[in-house]
PDBQT receptor file of N, H, CA, C and O in Angstrom, charges set to zero:
ATOM      1  N   MET A   1      19.104   8.765 -10.480  1.00  0.00    +0.000 N 
ATOM      2  CA  MET A   1      17.655   7.640  -9.785  1.00  0.00    +0.000 C 
ATOM      3  C   MET A   1      17.698   7.086 -11.839  1.00  0.00    +0.000 C 
ATOM      4  O   MET A   1      17.233   7.942 -12.592  1.00  0.00    +0.000 OA
ATOM      5  N   THR A   2      18.059   6.188 -12.293  1.00  0.00    +0.000 N 
ATOM      6  H   THR A   2      18.436   5.494 -11.681  1.00  0.00    +0.000 HD
ATOM      7  CA  THR A   2      17.389   5.249 -13.343  1.00  0.00    +0.000 C 
ATOM      8  C   THR A   2      15.676   4.757 -13.261  1.00  0.00    +0.000 C 
ATOM      9  O   THR A   2      15.114   4.303 -12.264  1.00  0.00    +0.000 OA
ATOM     10  N   THR A   3      15.084   4.993 -14.584  1.00  0.00    +0.000 N 
ATOM     11  H   THR A   3      15.541   5.362 -15.394  1.00  0.00    +0.000 HD
ATOM     12  CA  THR A   3      13.874   4.982 -14.024  1.00  0.00    +0.000 C 
ATOM     13  C   THR A   3      13.655   3.889 -14.979  1.00  0.00    +0.000 C 
ATOM     14  O   THR A   3      14.303   4.146 -15.994  1.00  0.00    +0.000 OA
ATOM     15  N   LEU A   4      12.798   2.397 -15.130  1.00  0.00    +0.000 N 
ATOM     16  H   LEU A   4      12.271   2.189 -14.306  1.00  0.00    +0.000 HD
ATOM     17  CA  LEU A   4      12.455   1.641 -16.345  1.00  0.00    +0.000 C 
ATOM     18  C   LEU A   4      11.508   1.323 -16.771  1.00  0.00    +0.000 C 
ATOM     19  O   LEU A   4      11.012   0.428 -16.087  1.00  0.00    +0.000 OA
ATOM     20  N   SER A   5      10.850   1.624 -17.717  1.00  0.00    +0.000 N 
ATOM     21  H   SER A   5      11.253   2.352 -18.273  1.00  0.00    +0.000 HD
ATOM     22  CA  SER A   5       9.135   1.307 -18.177  1.00  0.00    +0.000 C 
ATOM     23  C   SER A   5       9.166   0.284 -19.293  1.00  0.00    +0.000 C 
ATOM     24  O   SER A   5       9.556   0.559 -20.428  1.00  0.00    +0.000 OA
ATOM     25  N   PHE A   6       8.681  -1.059 -18.867  1.00  0.00    +0.000 N 
ATOM     26  H   PHE A   6       8.364  -1.282 -17.945  1.00  0.00    +0.000 HD
ATOM     27  CA  PHE A   6       8.634  -2.193 -19.534  1.00  0.00    +0.000 C 
ATOM     28  C   PHE A   6       7.816  -2.136 -20.422  1.00  0.00    +0.000 C 
ATOM     29  O   PHE A   6       7.256  -1.041 -20.389  1.00  0.00    +0.000 OA
ATOM     30  N   ASP A   7       7.349  -2.957 -21.446  1.00  0.00    +0.000 N 
ATOM     31  H   ASP A   7       7.804  -3.847 -21.473  1.00  0.00    +0.000 HD
ATOM     32  CA  ASP A   7       6.470  -2.622 -21.917  1.00  0.00    +0.000 C 
ATOM     33  C   ASP A   7       6.756  -4.668 -23.345  1.00  0.00    +0.000 C 
ATOM     34  O   ASP A   7       7.838  -5.211 -23.564  1.00  0.00    +0.000 OA
ATOM     35  N   GLU A   8       5.718  -5.010 -23.755  1.00  0.00    +0.000 N 
ATOM     36  H   GLU A   8       4.838  -4.569 -23.577  1.00  0.00    +0.000 HD
ATOM     37  CA  GLU A   8       6.504  -6.131 -24.750  1.00  0.00    +0.000 C 
ATOM     38  C   GLU A   8       7.506  -6.323 -25.795  1.00  0.00    +0.000 C 
ATOM     39  O   GLU A   8       8.012  -7.347 -26.253  1.00  0.00    +0.000 OA
ATOM     40  N   ASP A   9       7.689  -4.914 -26.094  1.00  0.00    +0.000 N 
ATOM     41  H   ASP A   9       7.279  -4.082 -25.721  1.00  0.00    +0.000 HD
ATOM     42  CA  ASP A   9       8.563  -4.491 -26.986  1.00  0.00    +0.000 C 
ATOM     43  C   ASP A   9       9.832  -4.201 -26.476  1.00  0.00    +0.000 C 
ATOM     44  O   ASP A   9      10.674  -4.477 -27.330  1.00  0.00    +0.000 OA
ATOM     45  N   GLY A  10      10.507  -3.608 -25.087  1.00  0.00    +0.000 N 
ATOM     46  H   GLY A  10       9.823  -3.384 -24.393  1.00  0.00    +0.000 HD
ATOM     47  CA  GLY A  10      11.472  -3.317 -25.070  1.00  0.00    +0.000 C 
ATOM     48  C   GLY A  10      11.699  -2.455 -23.903  1.00  0.00    +0.000 C 
ATOM     49  O   GLY A  10      12.299  -3.148 -23.082  1.00  0.00    +0.000 OA
ATOM     50  N   VAL A  11      11.542  -1.496 -23.525  1.00  0.00    +0.000 N 
ATOM     51  H   VAL A  11      11.054  -0.934 -24.193  1.00  0.00    +0.000 HD
ATOM     52  CA  VAL A  11      12.581  -1.000 -21.881  1.00  0.00    +0.000 C 
ATOM     53  C   VAL A  11      12.371   0.687 -23.071  1.00  0.00    +0.000 C 
ATOM     54  O   VAL A  11      12.753   0.732 -24.240  1.00  0.00    +0.000 OA
ATOM     55  N   ASP A  12      11.784   1.689 -22.418  1.00  0.00    +0.000 N 
ATOM     56  H   ASP A  12      11.474   1.653 -21.467  1.00  0.00    +0.000 HD
ATOM     57  CA  ASP A  12      12.358   2.878 -21.594  1.00  0.00    +0.000 C 
ATOM     58  C   ASP A  12      13.113   3.241 -21.015  1.00  0.00    +0.000 C 
ATOM     59  O   ASP A  12      12.581   2.544 -20.150  1.00  0.00    +0.000 OA
ATOM     60  N   VAL A  13      13.882   3.658 -20.560  1.00  0.00    +0.000 N 
ATOM     61  H   VAL A  13      14.313   4.224 -21.262  1.00  0.00    +0.000 HD
ATOM     62  CA  VAL A  13      14.517   4.721 -19.767  1.00  0.00    +0.000 C 
ATOM     63  C   VAL A  13      14.958   6.301 -19.757  1.00  0.00    +0.000 C 
ATOM     64  O   VAL A  13      14.996   7.400 -20.309  1.00  0.00    +0.000 OA
ATOM     65  N   VAL A  14      15.183   5.666 -18.928  1.00  0.00    +0.000 N 
ATOM     66  H   VAL A  14      15.152   4.773 -18.480  1.00  0.00    +0.000 HD
ATOM     67  CA  VAL A  14      15.765   7.405 -18.070  1.00  0.00    +0.000 C 
ATOM     68  C   VAL A  14      16.472   7.353 -17.076  1.00  0.00    +0.000 C 
ATOM     69  O   VAL A  14      16.207   7.259 -15.878  1.00  0.00    +0.000 OA
ATOM     70  N   TYR A  15      17.560   7.431 -17.734  1.00  0.00    +0.000 N 
ATOM     71  H   TYR A  15      17.775   7.507 -18.707  1.00  0.00    +0.000 HD
ATOM     72  CA  TYR A  15      19.062   7.013 -17.023  1.00  0.00    +0.000 C 
ATOM     73  C   TYR A  15      20.036   9.448 -17.414  1.00  0.00    +0.000 C 
ATOM     74  O   TYR A  15      20.369  10.226 -18.308  1.00  0.00    +0.000 OA
ATOM     75  N   GLN A  16      19.931   9.297 -15.797  1.00  0.00    +0.000 N 
ATOM     76  H   GLN A  16      19.661   8.666 -15.071  1.00  0.00    +0.000 HD
ATOM     77  CA  GLN A  16      21.102  10.885 -15.294  1.00  0.00    +0.000 C 
ATOM     78  C   GLN A  16      20.202  11.639 -16.744  1.00  0.00    +0.000 C 
ATOM     79  O   GLN A  16      20.937  12.320 -17.458  1.00  0.00    +0.000 OA
ATOM     80  N   GLY A  17      18.964  11.567 -17.112  1.00  0.00    +0.000 N 
ATOM     81  H   GLY A  17      18.367  11.014 -16.532  1.00  0.00    +0.000 HD
ATOM     82  CA  GLY A  17      18.399  12.997 -17.689  1.00  0.00    +0.000 C 
ATOM     83  C   GLY A  17      18.477  12.292 -18.835  1.00  0.00    +0.000 C 
ATOM     84  O   GLY A  17      17.375  11.909 -19.229  1.00  0.00    +0.000 OA
ATOM     85  N   THR A  18      19.359  11.998 -19.481  1.00  0.00    +0.000 N 
ATOM     86  H   THR A  18      20.254  12.309 -19.161  1.00  0.00    +0.000 HD
ATOM     87  CA  THR A  18      18.880  10.914 -20.954  1.00  0.00    +0.000 C 
ATOM     88  C   THR A  18      17.579  10.129 -21.394  1.00  0.00    +0.000 C 
ATOM     89  O   THR A  18      17.730   9.125 -20.698  1.00  0.00    +0.000 OA
ATOM     90  N   GLU A  19      16.715   9.975 -21.902  1.00  0.00    +0.000 N 
ATOM     91  H   GLU A  19      16.593  10.791 -22.468  1.00  0.00    +0.000 HD
ATOM     92  CA  GLU A  19      15.446   8.946 -22.313  1.00  0.00    +0.000 C 
ATOM     93  C   GLU A  19      16.106   8.374 -24.029  1.00  0.00    +0.000 C 
ATOM     94  O   GLU A  19      16.447   9.117 -24.950  1.00  0.00    +0.000 OA
ATOM     95  N   PHE A  20      16.117   6.984 -24.011  1.00  0.00    +0.000 N 
ATOM     96  H   PHE A  20      15.840   6.381 -23.263  1.00  0.00    +0.000 HD
ATOM     97  CA  PHE A  20      16.944   6.029 -24.450  1.00  0.00    +0.000 C 
ATOM     98  C   PHE A  20      15.890   4.884 -23.951  1.00  0.00    +0.000 C 
ATOM     99  O   PHE A  20      15.368   4.688 -22.853  1.00  0.00    +0.000 OA
ATOM    100  N   ARG A  21      15.760   4.012 -25.568  1.00  0.00    +0.000 N 
ATOM    101  H   ARG A  21      16.184   4.170 -26.459  1.00  0.00    +0.000 HD
ATOM    102  CA  ARG A  21      15.014   2.632 -25.262  1.00  0.00    +0.000 C 
ATOM    103  C   ARG A  21      15.682   1.795 -25.893  1.00  0.00    +0.000 C 
ATOM    104  O   ARG A  21      16.172   2.027 -26.998  1.00  0.00    +0.000 OA
ATOM    105  N   LEU A  22      15.799   0.599 -25.208  1.00  0.00    +0.000 N 
ATOM    106  H   LEU A  22      15.400   0.410 -24.310  1.00  0.00    +0.000 HD
ATOM    107  CA  LEU A  22      16.599  -0.175 -25.328  1.00  0.00    +0.000 C 
ATOM    108  C   LEU A  22      15.278  -1.708 -26.148  1.00  0.00    +0.000 C 
ATOM    109  O   LEU A  22      14.266  -1.919 -25.479  1.00  0.00    +0.000 OA
ATOM    110  N   SER A  23      15.377  -2.152 -26.837  1.00  0.00    +0.000 N 
ATOM    111  H   SER A  23      16.199  -1.981 -27.380  1.00  0.00    +0.000 HD
ATOM    112  CA  SER A  23      14.265  -3.155 -27.730  1.00  0.00    +0.000 C 
ATOM    113  C   SER A  23      15.545  -4.258 -26.777  1.00  0.00    +0.000 C 
ATOM    114  O   SER A  23      16.694  -4.392 -26.356  1.00  0.00    +0.000 OA
ATOM    115  N   SER A  24      13.585  -5.044 -26.978  1.00  0.00    +0.000 N 
ATOM    116  H   SER A  24      12.652  -4.934 -27.320  1.00  0.00    +0.000 HD
ATOM    117  CA  SER A  24      13.390  -6.508 -26.099  1.00  0.00    +0.000 C 
ATOM    118  C   SER A  24      14.955  -7.462 -26.512  1.00  0.00    +0.000 C 
ATOM    119  O   SER A  24      15.711  -7.844 -25.619  1.00  0.00    +0.000 OA
ATOM    120  N   ASP A  25      15.273  -7.776 -28.296  1.00  0.00    +0.000 N 
ATOM    121  H   ASP A  25      14.659  -7.465 -29.021  1.00  0.00    +0.000 HD
ATOM    122  CA  ASP A  25      16.189  -8.210 -29.314  1.00  0.00    +0.000 C 
ATOM    123  C   ASP A  25      17.589  -7.503 -28.544  1.00  0.00    +0.000 C 
ATOM    124  O   ASP A  25      18.523  -8.265 -28.297  1.00  0.00    +0.000 OA
ATOM    125  N   LEU A  26      17.656  -6.685 -28.336  1.00  0.00    +0.000 N 
ATOM    126  H   LEU A  26      16.897  -6.066 -28.537  1.00  0.00    +0.000 HD
ATOM    127  CA  LEU A  26      18.383  -5.830 -27.384  1.00  0.00    +0.000 C 
ATOM    128  C   LEU A  26      18.844  -6.365 -26.005  1.00  0.00    +0.000 C 
ATOM    129  O   LEU A  26      20.006  -6.730 -25.830  1.00  0.00    +0.000 OA
ATOM    130  N   VAL A  27      18.336  -6.387 -25.478  1.00  0.00    +0.000 N 
ATOM    131  H   VAL A  27      17.391  -6.091 -25.620  1.00  0.00    +0.000 HD
ATOM    132  CA  VAL A  27      18.013  -6.644 -24.552  1.00  0.00    +0.000 C 
ATOM    133  C   VAL A  27      18.332  -8.435 -24.192  1.00  0.00    +0.000 C 
ATOM    134  O   VAL A  27      19.111  -9.039 -23.455  1.00  0.00    +0.000 OA
ATOM    135  N   GLU A  28      17.142  -8.858 -25.266  1.00  0.00    +0.000 N 
ATOM    136  H   GLU A  28      16.509  -8.368 -25.865  1.00  0.00    +0.000 HD
ATOM    137  CA  GLU A  28      17.817 -10.880 -25.480  1.00  0.00    +0.000 C 
ATOM    138  C   GLU A  28      19.570 -11.068 -25.690  1.00  0.00    +0.000 C 
ATOM    139  O   GLU A  28      20.309 -11.920 -25.197  1.00  0.00    +0.000 OA
ATOM    140  N   ARG A  29      19.744 -10.455 -26.186  1.00  0.00    +0.000 N 
ATOM    141  H   ARG A  29      19.144  -9.763 -26.586  1.00  0.00    +0.000 HD
ATOM    142  CA  ARG A  29      21.360 -10.496 -27.281  1.00  0.00    +0.000 C 
ATOM    143  C   ARG A  29      22.461  -9.974 -26.063  1.00  0.00    +0.000 C 
ATOM    144  O   ARG A  29      23.613 -10.409 -26.095  1.00  0.00    +0.000 OA
ATOM    145  N   ALA A  30      22.064  -9.093 -25.078  1.00  0.00    +0.000 N 
ATOM    146  H   ALA A  30      21.129  -8.740 -25.053  1.00  0.00    +0.000 HD
ATOM    147  CA  ALA A  30      22.561  -8.754 -23.899  1.00  0.00    +0.000 C 
ATOM    148  C   ALA A  30      22.585  -9.191 -22.585  1.00  0.00    +0.000 C 
ATOM    149  O   ALA A  30      23.268  -8.765 -21.653  1.00  0.00    +0.000 OA
ATOM    150  N   ILE A  31      21.825 -10.023 -22.605  1.00  0.00    +0.000 N 
ATOM    151  H   ILE A  31      21.270 -10.369 -23.361  1.00  0.00    +0.000 HD
ATOM    152  CA  ILE A  31      21.550 -10.838 -21.251  1.00  0.00    +0.000 C 
ATOM    153  C   ILE A  31      21.549 -12.261 -21.718  1.00  0.00    +0.000 C 
ATOM    154  O   ILE A  31      21.678 -13.079 -20.807  1.00  0.00    +0.000 OA
ATOM    155  N   GLY A  32      21.437 -12.729 -22.896  1.00  0.00    +0.000 N 
ATOM    156  H   GLY A  32      21.332 -12.064 -23.636  1.00  0.00    +0.000 HD
ATOM    157  CA  GLY A  32      21.597 -14.092 -23.383  1.00  0.00    +0.000 C 
ATOM    158  C   GLY A  32      20.510 -15.161 -22.942  1.00  0.00    +0.000 C 
ATOM    159  O   GLY A  32      20.637 -16.385 -22.906  1.00  0.00    +0.000 OA
ATOM    160  N   ARG A  33      18.962 -14.068 -22.483  1.00  0.00    +0.000 N 
ATOM    161  H   ARG A  33      18.859 -13.074 -22.513  1.00  0.00    +0.000 HD
ATOM    162  CA  ARG A  33      18.022 -15.190 -22.643  1.00  0.00    +0.000 C 
ATOM    163  C   ARG A  33      16.952 -14.730 -23.392  1.00  0.00    +0.000 C 
ATOM    164  O   ARG A  33      17.079 -14.200 -24.496  1.00  0.00    +0.000 OA
ATOM    165  N   PRO A  34      15.470 -14.996 -22.587  1.00  0.00    +0.000 N 
ATOM    166  CA  PRO A  34      14.822 -14.360 -24.067  1.00  0.00    +0.000 C 
ATOM    167  C   PRO A  34      14.267 -13.225 -22.949  1.00  0.00    +0.000 C 
ATOM    168  O   PRO A  34      14.493 -13.362 -21.747  1.00  0.00    +0.000 OA
ATOM    169  N   TYR A  35      13.414 -11.944 -23.573  1.00  0.00    +0.000 N 
ATOM    170  H   TYR A  35      13.230 -11.833 -24.550  1.00  0.00    +0.000 HD
ATOM    171  CA  TYR A  35      13.103 -11.327 -22.578  1.00  0.00    +0.000 C 
ATOM    172  C   TYR A  35      12.086 -11.069 -21.576  1.00  0.00    +0.000 C 
ATOM    173  O   TYR A  35      11.920 -10.270 -20.654  1.00  0.00    +0.000 OA
ATOM    174  N   MET A  36      11.367 -12.200 -22.186  1.00  0.00    +0.000 N 
ATOM    175  H   MET A  36      11.502 -12.848 -22.935  1.00  0.00    +0.000 HD
ATOM    176  CA  MET A  36      10.562 -12.087 -20.872  1.00  0.00    +0.000 C 
ATOM    177  C   MET A  36      10.714 -12.659 -19.736  1.00  0.00    +0.000 C 
ATOM    178  O   MET A  36       9.839 -12.515 -18.882  1.00  0.00    +0.000 OA
ATOM    179  N   GLU A  37      12.221 -13.678 -19.400  1.00  0.00    +0.000 N 
ATOM    180  H   GLU A  37      12.932 -13.795 -20.093  1.00  0.00    +0.000 HD
ATOM    181  CA  GLU A  37      12.721 -14.174 -18.412  1.00  0.00    +0.000 C 
ATOM    182  C   GLU A  37      13.763 -13.400 -17.436  1.00  0.00    +0.000 C 
ATOM    183  O   GLU A  37      14.151 -13.736 -16.317  1.00  0.00    +0.000 OA
ATOM    184  N   VAL A  38      14.141 -12.102 -18.316  1.00  0.00    +0.000 N 
ATOM    185  H   VAL A  38      13.826 -11.829 -19.225  1.00  0.00    +0.000 HD
ATOM    186  CA  VAL A  38      15.019 -11.256 -18.069  1.00  0.00    +0.000 C 
ATOM    187  C   VAL A  38      14.340 -10.464 -16.883  1.00  0.00    +0.000 C 
ATOM    188  O   VAL A  38      13.135 -10.212 -16.923  1.00  0.00    +0.000 OA
ATOM    189  N   THR A  39      15.134 -10.080 -15.837  1.00  0.00    +0.000 N 
ATOM    190  H   THR A  39      16.112 -10.284 -15.805  1.00  0.00    +0.000 HD
ATOM    191  CA  THR A  39      14.663  -9.458 -15.081  1.00  0.00    +0.000 C 
ATOM    192  C   THR A  39      15.341  -8.242 -14.378  1.00  0.00    +0.000 C 
ATOM    193  O   THR A  39      16.338  -8.265 -13.657  1.00  0.00    +0.000 OA
ATOM    194  N   ASP A  40      14.300  -6.784 -14.884  1.00  0.00    +0.000 N 
ATOM    195  H   ASP A  40      13.490  -6.765 -15.470  1.00  0.00    +0.000 HD
ATOM    196  CA  ASP A  40      14.932  -5.563 -13.815  1.00  0.00    +0.000 C 
ATOM    197  C   ASP A  40      15.778  -5.774 -13.676  1.00  0.00    +0.000 C 
ATOM    198  O   ASP A  40      16.382  -5.857 -14.745  1.00  0.00    +0.000 OA
ATOM    199  N   HIS A  41      16.541  -6.021 -12.595  1.00  0.00    +0.000 N 
ATOM    200  H   HIS A  41      16.049  -5.954 -11.727  1.00  0.00    +0.000 HD
ATOM    201  CA  HIS A  41      17.593  -5.517 -11.914  1.00  0.00    +0.000 C 
ATOM    202  C   HIS A  41      19.170  -6.157 -13.012  1.00  0.00    +0.000 C 
ATOM    203  O   HIS A  41      20.279  -5.625 -13.051  1.00  0.00    +0.000 OA
ATOM    204  N   GLU A  42      18.774  -7.229 -13.657  1.00  0.00    +0.000 N 
ATOM    205  H   GLU A  42      17.873  -7.661 -13.625  1.00  0.00    +0.000 HD
ATOM    206  CA  GLU A  42      19.331  -7.492 -15.098  1.00  0.00    +0.000 C 
ATOM    207  C   GLU A  42      19.935  -6.282 -15.310  1.00  0.00    +0.000 C 
ATOM    208  O   GLU A  42      21.034  -5.870 -14.939  1.00  0.00    +0.000 OA
ATOM    209  N   VAL A  43      18.303  -5.312 -16.532  1.00  0.00    +0.000 N 
ATOM    210  H   VAL A  43      17.410  -5.646 -16.834  1.00  0.00    +0.000 HD
ATOM    211  CA  VAL A  43      18.018  -4.837 -16.886  1.00  0.00    +0.000 C 
ATOM    212  C   VAL A  43      19.101  -3.243 -17.217  1.00  0.00    +0.000 C 
ATOM    213  O   VAL A  43      19.541  -2.728 -18.246  1.00  0.00    +0.000 OA
ATOM    214  N   LEU A  44      19.193  -2.863 -15.580  1.00  0.00    +0.000 N 
ATOM    215  H   LEU A  44      18.836  -3.281 -14.744  1.00  0.00    +0.000 HD
ATOM    216  CA  LEU A  44      20.043  -2.406 -14.534  1.00  0.00    +0.000 C 
ATOM    217  C   LEU A  44      21.409  -2.309 -14.890  1.00  0.00    +0.000 C 
ATOM    218  O   LEU A  44      21.965  -1.333 -15.394  1.00  0.00    +0.000 OA
ATOM    219  N   LYS A  45      21.812  -3.202 -14.643  1.00  0.00    +0.000 N 
ATOM    220  H   LYS A  45      21.360  -3.994 -14.234  1.00  0.00    +0.000 HD
ATOM    221  CA  LYS A  45      22.620  -3.345 -15.173  1.00  0.00    +0.000 C 
ATOM    222  C   LYS A  45      22.955  -3.237 -16.378  1.00  0.00    +0.000 C 
ATOM    223  O   LYS A  45      24.162  -2.996 -16.378  1.00  0.00    +0.000 OA
ATOM    224  N   ILE A  46      22.534  -3.283 -17.499  1.00  0.00    +0.000 N 
ATOM    225  H   ILE A  46      21.554  -3.479 -17.499  1.00  0.00    +0.000 HD
ATOM    226  CA  ILE A  46      23.114  -3.188 -18.699  1.00  0.00    +0.000 C 
ATOM    227  C   ILE A  46      23.516  -1.290 -18.672  1.00  0.00    +0.000 C 
ATOM    228  O   ILE A  46      24.627  -0.830 -18.937  1.00  0.00    +0.000 OA
ATOM    229  N   VAL A  47      22.202  -0.415 -18.258  1.00  0.00    +0.000 N 
ATOM    230  H   VAL A  47      21.300  -0.789 -18.043  1.00  0.00    +0.000 HD
ATOM    231  CA  VAL A  47      22.002   0.828 -18.033  1.00  0.00    +0.000 C 
ATOM    232  C   VAL A  47      23.216   1.778 -17.677  1.00  0.00    +0.000 C 
ATOM    233  O   VAL A  47      23.979   2.504 -18.315  1.00  0.00    +0.000 OA
ATOM    234  N   GLU A  48      22.972   1.311 -15.923  1.00  0.00    +0.000 N 
ATOM    235  H   GLU A  48      22.353   0.722 -15.405  1.00  0.00    +0.000 HD
ATOM    236  CA  GLU A  48      24.619   1.865 -14.766  1.00  0.00    +0.000 C 
ATOM    237  C   GLU A  48      25.346   0.780 -14.407  1.00  0.00    +0.000 C 
ATOM    238  O   GLU A  48      24.998  -0.346 -14.051  1.00  0.00    +0.000 OA
ATOM    239  N   PRO A  49      26.831   1.485 -14.610  1.00  0.00    +0.000 N 
ATOM    240  CA  PRO A  49      27.793   1.213 -14.553  1.00  0.00    +0.000 C 
ATOM    241  C   PRO A  49      27.940   0.372 -13.410  1.00  0.00    +0.000 C 
ATOM    242  O   PRO A  49      28.473  -0.736 -13.475  1.00  0.00    +0.000 OA
ATOM    243  N   ASP A  50      27.373   0.989 -12.121  1.00  0.00    +0.000 N 
ATOM    244  H   ASP A  50      26.940   1.889 -12.068  1.00  0.00    +0.000 HD
ATOM    245  CA  ASP A  50      27.187   0.027 -10.498  1.00  0.00    +0.000 C 
ATOM    246  C   ASP A  50      26.022   0.334  -9.550  1.00  0.00    +0.000 C 
ATOM    247  O   ASP A  50      26.121   1.053  -8.555  1.00  0.00    +0.000 OA
ATOM    248  N   PRO A  51      24.588  -0.466 -10.082  1.00  0.00    +0.000 N 
ATOM    249  CA  PRO A  51      23.320   0.145  -9.518  1.00  0.00    +0.000 C 
ATOM    250  C   PRO A  51      23.456  -0.422  -7.780  1.00  0.00    +0.000 C 
ATOM    251  O   PRO A  51      23.929  -1.290  -7.046  1.00  0.00    +0.000 OA
ATOM    252  N   ALA A  52      22.705   0.727  -7.833  1.00  0.00    +0.000 N 
ATOM    253  H   ALA A  52      22.321   1.432  -8.429  1.00  0.00    +0.000 HD
ATOM    254  CA  ALA A  52      22.304   0.329  -6.613  1.00  0.00    +0.000 C 
ATOM    255  C   ALA A  52      21.056  -0.644  -6.581  1.00  0.00    +0.000 C 
ATOM    256  O   ALA A  52      19.975  -0.070  -6.718  1.00  0.00    +0.000 OA
ATOM    257  N   LEU A  53      21.015  -2.119  -6.413  1.00  0.00    +0.000 N 
ATOM    258  H   LEU A  53      21.893  -2.586  -6.302  1.00  0.00    +0.000 HD
ATOM    259  CA  LEU A  53      20.015  -2.901  -6.444  1.00  0.00    +0.000 C 
ATOM    260  C   LEU A  53      18.850  -3.277  -5.616  1.00  0.00    +0.000 C 
ATOM    261  O   LEU A  53      18.802  -4.452  -5.978  1.00  0.00    +0.000 OA
ATOM    262  N   THR A  54      18.211  -3.202  -5.066  1.00  0.00    +0.000 N 
ATOM    263  H   THR A  54      18.250  -2.247  -4.772  1.00  0.00    +0.000 HD
ATOM    264  CA  THR A  54      17.196  -3.054  -3.985  1.00  0.00    +0.000 C 
ATOM    265  C   THR A  54      15.472  -3.725  -4.389  1.00  0.00    +0.000 C 
ATOM    266  O   THR A  54      14.715  -3.568  -5.347  1.00  0.00    +0.000 OA
ATOM    267  N   GLY A  55      15.401  -4.476  -3.155  1.00  0.00    +0.000 N 
ATOM    268  H   GLY A  55      16.016  -4.603  -2.377  1.00  0.00    +0.000 HD
ATOM    269  CA  GLY A  55      14.512  -4.837  -3.754  1.00  0.00    +0.000 C 
ATOM    270  C   GLY A  55      14.632  -6.873  -4.331  1.00  0.00    +0.000 C 
ATOM    271  O   GLY A  55      15.563  -7.245  -5.045  1.00  0.00    +0.000 OA
ATOM    272  N   GLU A  56      13.932  -7.498  -4.014  1.00  0.00    +0.000 N 
ATOM    273  H   GLU A  56      13.176  -7.196  -3.434  1.00  0.00    +0.000 HD
ATOM    274  CA  GLU A  56      13.561  -8.880  -5.089  1.00  0.00    +0.000 C 
ATOM    275  C   GLU A  56      13.702  -8.038  -6.550  1.00  0.00    +0.000 C 
ATOM    276  O   GLU A  56      13.224  -6.943  -6.847  1.00  0.00    +0.000 OA
ATOM    277  N   PRO A  57      14.851  -9.305  -7.652  1.00  0.00    +0.000 N 
ATOM    278  CA  PRO A  57      14.428  -8.689  -8.723  1.00  0.00    +0.000 C 
ATOM    279  C   PRO A  57      13.459  -9.388  -9.562  1.00  0.00    +0.000 C 
ATOM    280  O   PRO A  57      13.490 -10.618  -9.517  1.00  0.00    +0.000 OA
ATOM    281  N   ARG A  58      12.432  -8.703 -10.473  1.00  0.00    +0.000 N 
ATOM    282  H   ARG A  58      12.407  -7.704 -10.509  1.00  0.00    +0.000 HD
ATOM    283  CA  ARG A  58      10.904  -9.606 -11.240  1.00  0.00    +0.000 C 
ATOM    284  C   ARG A  58      11.415  -9.301 -12.723  1.00  0.00    +0.000 C 
ATOM    285  O   ARG A  58      11.936  -8.380 -13.351  1.00  0.00    +0.000 OA
ATOM    286  N   ARG A  59      11.069 -10.306 -12.873  1.00  0.00    +0.000 N 
ATOM    287  H   ARG A  59      10.645 -11.054 -12.363  1.00  0.00    +0.000 HD
ATOM    288  CA  ARG A  59      11.047 -11.219 -14.563  1.00  0.00    +0.000 C 
ATOM    289  C   ARG A  59      10.334  -9.916 -15.351  1.00  0.00    +0.000 C 
ATOM    290  O   ARG A  59       9.828  -8.903 -14.869  1.00  0.00    +0.000 OA
ATOM    291  N   VAL A  60      10.444 -10.210 -16.332  1.00  0.00    +0.000 N 
ATOM    292  H   VAL A  60      10.856 -11.033 -16.724  1.00  0.00    +0.000 HD
ATOM    293  CA  VAL A  60       9.243  -8.858 -17.431  1.00  0.00    +0.000 C 
ATOM    294  C   VAL A  60       8.494  -9.360 -17.121  1.00  0.00    +0.000 C 
ATOM    295  O   VAL A  60       7.698  -8.827 -16.348  1.00  0.00    +0.000 OA
ATOM    296  N   GLN A  61       8.301 -10.853 -17.607  1.00  0.00    +0.000 N 
ATOM    297  H   GLN A  61       8.948 -11.286 -18.234  1.00  0.00    +0.000 HD
ATOM    298  CA  GLN A  61       6.565 -10.945 -17.678  1.00  0.00    +0.000 C 
ATOM    299  C   GLN A  61       6.359 -11.361 -16.260  1.00  0.00    +0.000 C 
ATOM    300  O   GLN A  61       5.804 -12.459 -16.233  1.00  0.00    +0.000 OA
ATOM    301  N   ASP A  62       6.615 -10.860 -15.016  1.00  0.00    +0.000 N 
ATOM    302  H   ASP A  62       7.066  -9.967 -15.037  1.00  0.00    +0.000 HD
ATOM    303  CA  ASP A  62       5.542 -10.830 -13.910  1.00  0.00    +0.000 C 
ATOM    304  C   ASP A  62       5.340  -8.959 -14.191  1.00  0.00    +0.000 C 
ATOM    305  O   ASP A  62       4.207  -8.485 -14.264  1.00  0.00    +0.000 OA
ATOM    306  N   ILE A  63       6.301  -8.281 -14.291  1.00  0.00    +0.000 N 
ATOM    307  H   ILE A  63       7.222  -8.666 -14.232  1.00  0.00    +0.000 HD
ATOM    308  CA  ILE A  63       6.016  -6.770 -14.492  1.00  0.00    +0.000 C 
ATOM    309  C   ILE A  63       4.998  -6.484 -15.468  1.00  0.00    +0.000 C 
ATOM    310  O   ILE A  63       4.073  -5.721 -15.190  1.00  0.00    +0.000 OA
ATOM    311  N   LEU A  64       5.111  -7.097 -16.704  1.00  0.00    +0.000 N 
ATOM    312  H   LEU A  64       5.862  -7.716 -16.930  1.00  0.00    +0.000 HD
ATOM    313  CA  LEU A  64       3.633  -6.850 -17.344  1.00  0.00    +0.000 C 
ATOM    314  C   LEU A  64       2.450  -7.770 -17.412  1.00  0.00    +0.000 C 
ATOM    315  O   LEU A  64       1.749  -7.945 -18.409  1.00  0.00    +0.000 OA
ATOM    316  N   ARG A  65       2.263  -8.515 -15.873  1.00  0.00    +0.000 N 
ATOM    317  H   ARG A  65       2.832  -8.373 -15.063  1.00  0.00    +0.000 HD
ATOM    318  CA  ARG A  65       1.296  -8.995 -15.691  1.00  0.00    +0.000 C 
ATOM    319  C   ARG A  65       0.509  -8.111 -15.265  1.00  0.00    +0.000 C 
ATOM    320  O   ARG A  65      -0.653  -8.404 -14.984  1.00  0.00    +0.000 OA
TER     321      ARG A  65
């Protein structure tokens, strides 16, 4: 299971027991949109090759409210 923890500067990720950080700049370049408009599902797709997406995607700005 992958864990994503968002803040205004990026995402802390735990993937297969490995912890790392994706900066907001890196996420913006990878997705092609401003960080606050990116969804949790899109970030998960950066991390996992074939993620099991459940629920509705949520934008970072909505998560941080």
